[in-house]
N, C-alpha and C positions, 0 to 999 in steps of 0.2 A: 526494534523490534526481533530483530536477528539476532540478537542474544540471549533473548528469554527463548526463542526459539534452541539454540546452542542448550541452555538450560532444560529443557524437556528434553533433551536429546538424552543428554547425559542423566536426568533422573531415570528416566526409562531403558536405560543401562548402554547403551550405546559409546561406541570409543570415538573420541570427536575429535580431528587435527583443525583446527583454524588457523585464518588469517585477516587482517583488519590491518588498515594504511596507519592508524592510533594504534599502537601495542596496549597503551597502557588505558585505553578504553574497554580492553580484552581483558585487562588484569583478573579481575573478579572472576573470571571463565577460568583463566591459567589455577587460580587458585581452588578451583573446586573439581578440577580435573581434564580440561580441557585440553590437549597439547600444543602445541606452538610450531607454525610455517612460516619461511620470512617472506616467499610469496604465493601466488596464487596457485603457479603451475606447481608447488612445492605441496599444495593440500592436495591438488588432483593426481600427484602421482603417489601417493600416501592411501588414496581413498579407494573404496569400491562404488560408494557414491558420492555425490558431489554436490552440493549447497552453493549458491548465493544473491544476495540479496544487497542491492543497489537502487541509487535514487533514480538513475535516469541511465539513456539510452546510450549517452556517452561516456557513461561509468561502469556498464555492461561490459562496450566495447571495450573497458582499458583494461579490463580484468580479465577479458576472455582473450585477447592478440596478444601476439609478440611471444618472443623466445619463453616469457617471465608468466603467460598468460595460463589459464584452466587448460583451455585447449589443446594447446604443447603437452602438457600431463596427464590427456587421456590414452585411453589405450580399448582397445576389443575386449566388448562385455562390461565395461566402467557405464555408471549412468551418471548425467548432469543434469541437474536439478535448477533452476532461473526461476526464483521467485520473486523477481520484478518487475514492475509497472513501467514496460516499456513499449516503445513500436513494434507492433506484430510481424511488420515485414524486417526488422533487423534481427527479431528474435529468429525467426524463420532462416536467415542468412546465419547464427551463427547455430542451428542446426545442422546444416548443410558441412559446414567443417566440422562439427561434432561426427557427423557420420562418415565422412572423410575419413576419419582414425577411426572408426568401425563404432566406435561408442554411440549413445543411445539418447539425445536430449528432453526433458521435460521442459516445457513453462508452466509454473504452478503458482500465480498468484494467489494471496489469500483474499477473505473476505473477512474484516472484525477489527478491532483496535488491539492494543495494549492487556486493555480491561478483559477484551472477549479472548485473550490468549491465555490470560492470565487464568480467569474460570475454565478453562479447558473448552471452550466450546467454536474456536477458529474452523474456518471448513476453506478448504483449498479447490481451485478449479483447474483441472490438469488437461494439457493439451500435449501431444507427442503420440509416439508406437504405443500401441494398444499392449503391447507384451512387457516392454519398460515400465507401461504405468505400475500392472500388477506386480510386477516385479518389484516396485518402491513404493507399493500401496502401502505396507504394515507399518515404513520408516515413517510415511507422511503423519499416517493416524495417531504414531509417536507425537506427533505436534497438538494435530489436531483432529476431532473426530470425525466432521463431516467431509467425504472426499467425492469430487465428482468429476469423472472423465467426461470432456465437451469436445474431440473430436481432436486434429491432428495437430504438428506446430503450428502455436502464431494464434490460435485458437482461444485460450485460454486467456492468453494475455489477452485479446480482444473482447471476452465477454468481461474480465476486471476492469476494463474502459467502459464497456458500456454499464458497469454496475457504478462505478464510481462518479461519473455525471450527475447520479440520482442524488449522491450523498450531498455536494454541493447547492445544488435547486432545492432540496430538501429543506437545509439550513436557511435559505434564503426564504422560502417561501414560510416556515415559520418564525422568521426572525417579521416577517410583513403580516402574520395576524398579531404575533404579540404587541407591533408598538398598533395597529388597528386599534386594539383592545384598549392598551392602554392612554392611547390618546382621546377615547370617548370617555375615561375617565376610570377605568378597571384596573388598579393596581398591577404593573410588571407580577409580581408573587402568584398574585391572583391568575391571572390570564398564563404565567405556563404551568401552574397547574393544572386548572381544566384542561388545557391541549395536551399535557403530557397523560392526561387519562381519557385523552378524548380518540373515534375512531382514526384519526392521522398520526399516533403514536407511533409512528416506524420503531425497531430497535435503534435507527441511528441517532433521531428523535431526541426515542429517551435518553439516550448517552449525551447527547451534544446538548436537548433542551436547556438543562442546567447552568451548561456555560452564560447565558444571558445576563445571570444574575450574579454569578463569581465565575470571571473566566482565568482558565487556568494560567498560573507562568509559564510552564512550561507545556510547548505545542503538543498534543495528538498526533496533529497531522498538520503542517502550517501549510500558511496562502503557497509559496509558492510551489508546495507539491501537489499541492488541489490542484493550484494550476495547468501545470505542466499537463496533469490526467486530464483535466477540459481539456486543453489544447492537442493533446492527443486523438480524442473523442470529435473535436471537430473536424481535424485533419480526415479522420475515417469518414465523419460524415460525408464531406466535400468529393472523399474520393468516390463513397457508395451512395451518393446522390440519397443522401438521408439526412432531413431537415431534422435540425435541431434548435431550435429559438431561443427555451429556457436556458439549457449551454450557453448560448451565445450570452444572454444578459447577465447569467451568473457570473460568465467571466470576465466580464466587463465588471461588474463589481467586483470581483479579485484583486482585477487590477486599481479599481481607485481605493483599496484596501493596501496596496503596494503602493502606491503615490504619498498615502498617509503613513508612510514610512513602517506599516504591519505585517511587512511581509513573513516575520516569522512568528505571529500569531497564530493558532488554531485557525482554519477556516472557521467556525464559528464566530470569529470576528466581524462576519459579515453583518453578522447583529449590528454591531458599532458604525460600520458603516452605514447602513441604511438607517438607524436610529440618526445620526449628523444631518444626512439630507431630510428627516421629521422634523430637525429642530427637536431632538428629544434628548434630553441627555446623557451618556453611557458611561462604562467605566474605562473602556479601552483608548479613549479619543478626546480632545480637546475639543 
């Protein structure tokens, strides 16, 4: 998703300097006008607004810390925007390091998928200094049209985690409905059609519901990534005394998916895991 965001920034006329651990993966962006930097720090040295989007907390700490990290390249007046879904506490810790350099950090995770991004419907939730938010708003809007300020540092990441837990929970509930209908004698295709035109058809269900009929080879958001987010949610729930029963059950189903060798599949593979438990044949598991 990050690479497609860069493309939108380039299309909007912004000058972009980028870094990726594997340069070959960024070659198509270099061919369309992106400049290359050899380290995360080199990106921060060259830009007034710095973006990052990585897989987890450890990856974020790896690109921000040290002499070659983003923080080392920041200076007074610069804005660092991280779009990763990570530990809120870790995000706040990095924000303090950024502030010590005289810069400002915003946590700005997104809601939506690759399809949402390509359709120009991506939405941002943003945490951090309000003035910095207003300064960066137009750049964020070049990526996605809906940008919502939610409060101080770490709160946008918290909001993202609170949002993402529902994605997997909804997928599991949708799978239950399809399988219940199917085992009662209704074809899977008919069950999916009815559910996708019913009151339960959230945008996420409309995007991923059809996956129970035809699972994509390339995951939009794989099992490992989704489980990472659910574990962050469960950690927050424990700390804040918020019971998360459906999140806990769905997390166990994702563990079952990993045990079946499906970690790299889209998290919609929850349907296949549940269908096997129900004794119903599906495409992703034997």
